[in-house]
C-alpha positions in Angstrom: 0.0 0.0 0.1 2.9 2.3 0.7 4.1 2.4 -2.9 0.8 3.2 -4.2 0.8 6.6 -2.2 4.6 7.1 -3.4 3.4 6.7 -7.0 0.4 9.1 -6.3 2.6 11.7 -4.7 5.1 11.4 -7.8 2.1 12.0 -10.3 0.7 15.0 -8.1 4.0 16.8 -8.1 4.4 16.3 -12.0 0.9 17.7 -12.4 2.0 20.7 -10.6 4.9 21.2 -12.6 3.0 20.7 -16.0 0.4 23.2 -14.6 3.1 25.8 -13.5 4.7 25.8 -17.3 1.5 26.9 -18.7 1.0 30.5 -19.9 -1.8 32.6 -18.2 -3.8 32.3 -21.2 -3.5 28.6 -21.5 -4.4 28.5 -17.8 -7.5 30.6 -17.9 -8.6 28.3 -20.7 -7.9 25.3 -18.9 -10.0 26.6 -15.7 -12.8 27.6 -18.1 -12.8 24.0 -19.4 -12.4 22.5 -15.8 -15.4 24.7 -14.5 -17.6 23.6 -17.5 -16.8 20.1 -17.0 -17.6 20.3 -13.0 -20.9 21.9 -14.1 -21.8 18.9 -16.7 -20.8 16.5 -13.9 -23.0 18.3 -11.4 -25.8 18.0 -13.8 -25.4 14.4 -14.6 -25.4 13.8 -10.6 -28.7 15.5 -10.2 -30.3 13.8 -13.2 -28.7 10.2 -11.9 -26.8 9.6 -15.3 -23.2 10.1 -13.4 -21.0 7.0 -13.8 -18.0 8.0 -11.7 -18.5 10.2 -9.2 -14.9 10.5 -8.0 -14.4 12.6 -11.1 -16.2 15.5 -9.4 -13.5 15.6 -6.8 -10.7 15.4 -9.1 -12.2 18.2 -11.4 -12.7 20.4 -8.4 -9.2 19.9 -7.0 -7.4 20.3 -10.5 -9.5 23.7 -10.9 -8.1 24.7 -7.5 -4.6 24.0 -8.7 -5.1 26.0 -11.8 -6.4 28.9 -9.8 -3.5 28.8 -7.4 -1.0 28.9 -10.0 -2.8 31.9 -12.0 -3.0 33.6 -8.7 1.1 33.3 -8.5 1.5 34.4 -12.0 -0.9 37.4 -11.5 0.9 38.3 -8.0 4.5 37.8 -9.7 3.6 40.2 -12.6 2.2 42.9 -10.2 5.2 42.6 -8.1 7.4 43.4 -11.2 5.4 46.2 -12.1 
């Protein structure tokens, strides 16, 4: 079980690195897509057609990661100006 945890930690950090390499415009597009997907998943849940309920949590967390990196980019640009 410990090996699964270590593997998960590696994938999470690589996701963070991938997100940090995106431009502000790409981050905004990704955030918009994630919010749209989250809306669609919530709609599926309400209508009873949702197959993978864990996907809601995954999308919500990924959107939060994107928002965090987007805020970092904006704060960095503000500090440089």
